[in-house]
C-alpha positions as CSV (number, residue, x, y, z in Angstrom):
1,M,36.3,16.6,74.6
2,N,34.0,15.5,72.0
3,S,33.0,18.5,70.0
4,G,30.3,16.8,68.0
5,K,28.6,15.7,71.2
6,A,29.0,19.3,72.6
7,I,27.5,20.9,69.5
8,S,24.5,18.4,69.5
9,I,23.8,19.0,73.2
10,A,24.1,22.8,72.8
11,L,21.7,22.7,69.9
12,I,19.1,20.8,71.9
13,N,19.6,23.1,74.9
14,A,19.0,26.1,72.7
15,G,16.0,24.6,70.9
16,K,17.8,24.9,67.5
17,T,18.3,22.5,64.7
18,K,21.5,21.7,62.7
19,A,19.9,23.6,59.8
20,D,19.4,26.6,62.0
21,L,23.1,26.5,63.0
22,A,24.2,26.1,59.4
23,R,22.2,29.3,58.4
24,G,23.4,31.1,61.5
25,I,27.1,30.6,60.9
26,N,26.9,30.6,57.1
27,R,27.9,27.0,56.6
28,K,26.4,24.2,54.5
29,P,24.0,21.9,56.4
30,E,26.3,19.0,55.3
31,T,29.2,20.6,57.1
32,I,27.2,20.9,60.3
33,Y,26.1,17.3,60.1
34,A,29.7,16.2,59.6
35,M,30.8,18.3,62.6
36,C,28.2,16.7,64.8
37,K,29.7,13.3,63.9
38,A,33.3,14.4,64.4
39,K,35.2,14.4,67.7
40,S,37.0,17.6,67.1
41,A,36.5,21.1,65.6
42,S,38.7,24.1,65.2
43,T,38.7,26.7,67.9
44,N,37.4,29.3,65.4
45,T,34.5,27.1,64.5
46,L,33.6,26.5,68.2
47,K,33.8,30.2,68.8
48,R,31.4,30.9,66.0
49,I,29.0,28.2,67.2
50,A,29.2,29.4,70.8
51,D,28.5,33.0,69.7
52,Y,25.5,31.9,67.7
53,L,24.1,29.9,70.5
54,G,24.7,32.5,73.1
55,V,27.1,30.5,75.3
56,T,30.8,30.8,75.9
57,V,33.3,28.5,74.3
58,T,34.1,27.1,77.8
59,E,30.4,26.3,78.3
60,L,30.2,24.7,74.9
61,V,33.3,22.6,75.4
62,A,32.1,21.4,78.8
63,L,29.0,19.8,77.2
64,G,31.3,17.5,75.3
65,E,33.3,16.3,78.3
66,D,33.0,12.7,79.4
67,K,31.5,12.5,82.9
């Protein structure tokens, strides 16, 4: 699973920007940009992002799966 890919796709699907996400989960924009380039993220971070975007962690993770 590529968490950076999953986060990027989820943001597009939700019509949100990385800056929106940073504000929404109380992180610096630089942190969000780095997460979107990374291949992994902590379970806690994925949960916070999923909650903010209104999806489950399972749905978020599935977006980063190679097909």
